[in-house]
N, C-alpha and C positions, 0 to 999 in steps of 0.2 A: 510609239509613233511620236514624232516631234509636233508640238502644238505651238503655232505662232500667235502673235498678238492679235492679228486679224481674226483668227478662228475663235479666240477667247472673247473678243468684242462681239462677234456675231452670235456666239452662244449666249452671251449675256443679254443681247437684244432680244433673242428668241424667248429666253426665260422671262424677261420683263414683259414681252408681248403676251405671253401666256398668262402671266400674273394679272396684267391689266384687264384682259378680256374675262378672266375668271372672276376678278373682283366685281366688275359690272354685272356679270351674269349672276353671281352669288347674291348681289343686292336685289336683283329682280326676283330671284327665287324666294328670298326672304319675305317678299311682299305677298307671297301666297296667292297666286292667280285664282280667282274664284268668281264666276265659274270657269272651268277649263275650256280651252278651244274645242270646237265641235270636231275637229280632225287634228291628228298629231303629225300629219305629213304636209309639207309645203314644197312646191317646185318653183325654182327660180332660174333665170336665164344665165348662161355663161357665154360671153362673146368677146371679141377683141377690144371693145371699148373699155378703157380703164377709168373714165370719168365717173362711172357708176361704182366707184370704190365702196360706198356704203353697202351695196348689195353683196360684195365679196367678203366683207368682214362681219356680216350680220348673223351668221349661223349660230354662234354661241349665245347671242342675245335671243334668238328664236328658240333655242333649246331652253333657255330660262323662262320663256313665255309658254312653255308646254309643248313645243314641237320637237318630238323625238327623232323625226326623220326629215332632215332638210336636204333636198335633192337639187343639184345643179344640172341643168339640161343644156347641152351644146346648142347654140343658135347663131344666126347672124346678128348684126347690130341694126338691122333695118326691118324691111317689110315682113320677112318670114318670122321674125321674133313677134311682131304684132299679131300676125295670124295665129301663131302658136298659143298666145294668150287667149285670143278670141275663140279658138276651137277647143280650148281646154287642155292643151298639151303642156302649157305652163299656167301656174296659178297667179304669179305676180312677176313683174319686172320693172326696172327703171328704164325709161325710154324717153326719147326726145318728144317735146310737146307738140310740135307742128305735125309730124307724121301720125301721132296718136289721134289728133283731131280729124285728120282726113279719113282714117279707118273707122272711127266712130260715125262720122258723117255718112259713110257707105254702109252702115248698118251692122258692123261687126260688134260682137258681144264683149265690149270693153268698158270698164269703169275707171275713170281717173280719180285717184284717191288723195294725193298730196303732192305738193311741190317739194323737190329735194334740193336742187342747187341751180344757180344761174351761171352763165358765163363759161362754157367749156369749148365752144367752137371759135375758130379763128380763120379769117379769110386771107390767104396768101396770094400774092400776085408777083409778076415779074416787073422788072424796071420799066418805068414809063406809065404804070397804072397806079394812081394815087387814091382812087375812091371807087365806090360801087358804080357810080355813074359812068366811070371810064370803062366798064365792062361791055358797053354797047358795041356789038360787032366782034367781040372777043371770044376766044375758046375757053370753056370752063369744064373741068372734069367732074364727072359724077358717076355713081354706081348704077343708076337707073332711074327712070321716072318714078317719083314717089319715095325715093331714098331720102335719108335725112339731109345730106348736102343739097340735093335738088330742092327739097321743100323749104329749107331755111334760106337758101340763096334766092329762091323765087320771092319769098317774103321781103327780103332785103332789097331786091331789084324793084319790086312794086312800090316800096316806100319812097324811092327816089325818082319815080316816074317812068321806069323802064317796063316794057312788056317782056317778062321772062321767056315766053314762048317764041317771041319774034326777034327780040333784040340781043339775045345771048345765043351763041353757038355751043350747044351742049355736046360734049364728047364722052362717049361711053365705050369701054373696051371690055370684052368678055375675058380677056387673058391678062391684061395689065391693069393694075390698080391706078386710080387717079393720082395718088401721091407719087407713083413712079413716073407717070407721064409728065407731071409737073417738074420733078427732079431732073428729068431728061430734056426739059425745055420744049416739050411737044405740045403743051397747052399753056394758056396765059395765066390762069388762076385756078385755085383749088381751095375748097372749104374743108378744113380738117378738124377732127375730133381726137382727143387724147387716145393713144400716145403720138399721133401724127404731128401736131404742132411742136411737141418736144423733140421729135426726131428731126424735123426740118431745121429747127433752131440749132440743134447740135451740129448739123452739117452745113450751117450757114447758107441755106438755100432760100431764095425769095425774101420778101418782106411782108409784114402784116399790114393790111389796110383796114381791117375791122377786127377788134378783139372784143368778143361779147361779154367778157368779164369787166371791161372798163368803159366801152363806148356805148353811149345812149343811142337809141332807146333799148338796145338789146340787153344791156346790163341790168335793166329794171324788171326783167321778166324771167321766169323759170325756163331753163333749157330742158333739164331732165325732170320727169315727174314719175311718181309711182302709179302704175296701172295694174289692174287685176281683171281676171275673168269675171264678167258681170254675174254669172250664175253662181260661181264660187262665193262672191261677195254677198249675194242674196241669201244663200243657204247657210253661210258661216259668218255671221256678223261678229261674233266674239273672236274667232280666229283672225278675221280681217283687221279688227281693232288692234290685236297684238302684233300683227305683221307691220302695220303702219307705225305703231309706237316703237318697235324694235328698229325699223329702218331709219326713223328720225334720230334715234339715239346713236345708231351707227354713223349717221352723218355728223353728229357732234364729235364722235371719236376721231373722225378725219381731221377735225380742227384741233382737238386737244392733244392728239398723239400721232401726228403724221408719219414719223419715222417708223413707229411700230406697226401702223396700218400698212405702210408700204412693204415692210418685211413680211407681214402676214399674207399679203397678196402674192408675193413671190413664193413663200413657203407652201402655199396651197395651190400653186400652179395657175393662177389667174393672169400672171404676166411674168415674162422672163427677165425684164430689166428693172432692177430696184431703182436706178437713177431716174428713169422715166416716170416710174410710179411716184417717187418722192417729189419730182418736179411738178407732176400733175396735181398732187395734193397742195402744193404751194401756189400753183397758178389758178386753180378753180376755187372760187369763194364759197366754200361749204358752210360758212358761218352766217349766211344771209337768209336761210329758209324761214326764219321768224319775221323777217322784215317785209316780205312781199306776200300779196294775196294771190293764191293760185287762180282765182276767178278772173283776176285782171289779165293773167297770162292767157287764159283761154279766150277772153274777149279780144285781146290784142292780136293774137295769131289767127283767130277766126276771121277778123276783119281783113288782115293782110292777105290771107289765103282766098277769101272771097274776091278781093280786088284782083288777085292773080287768076281768077277763074278756076281755082282748084277745089274750093269748098262750095258745094252747091246749095245746101239747105240754109234756112235762116238760123241765126244764132239763138239757140235755146239751151241755156246752161244745164238744166236737169238731164239733157241727153248726154252731156259730156262729163258731168262733175257731180259727185255725191257730197255736196257742200256742207250741210249741217253736220253730218257724221264726221267728216274729215276735220272740220274745224274743232270739233270736240276732241278728237285724237290729238291734235296739236296742243290744245290747252292742257291735256293730261300730261303730255311730255314736258311741257314748260313748268308745270306746277308739281310734277312728280306723283299726281293722283292717278287712280285706276278708274 
């Protein structure tokens, strides 16, 4: 069989990827985890969002932490995923901060453990719309009340003095995705998460009026955070510590080896488009998780969502955030200690 140069380069990249992940995992194994995790099985979500790339390349690192059975469970990228964590069908997932807060506020059994990255969502609009304030009276696509686009855009609208319930005409379709409605010119604006912004840019559709990776205040707060089932966290503190540490180290890999991470995501079936994966890794600032305090993110979005009338209870951080434990995990990753 004839082997062309592209095949050889791809084979080399795959081999390098395997070597890289094996090297990191081998170093972790050499540290001899002691004591071992209380369970050797951990279940994570698999959904269409690819900004949660650390979750898709963390399995080898989890193996090195003592988890022999890492299971990916199909889910959506929104409310059902959150419920799956709360009900114990998933142990952990990376998910968007605003929707997580709403579900904790409603009493679901979820613990927020760490901030992972900022800046993955982008607000696209048609010509003539230059700012969030211009969305008053306009049509905006969303997947449903409480979905990630609905929650984040509601927070953005509130910050500029709009009432998201009254001033924005929300459009929901059971059969057509919001990105398709926007591409067809049937709605005025659309809040996208990777790979949607990459797809719209590739097709030269619309223009960005808010980029959460660059535009303040959104660029100063975590978008995706690591959440776990609260009962799992309570019963398995050592396992939880190792999951947090592995996820933060996987986030660092997204910065140091983006091409190999993108190839890994394709090879393992988490996305079909290597180019969109690689562009996402370039667009999303995975290198900032050490710079920001997750508690600030919780306060910021809790205030915005209270102003929007979506979050009902008073802001009480222990309800949302296992702060002392999580900060300890961050310190251990940064210093290399156990």
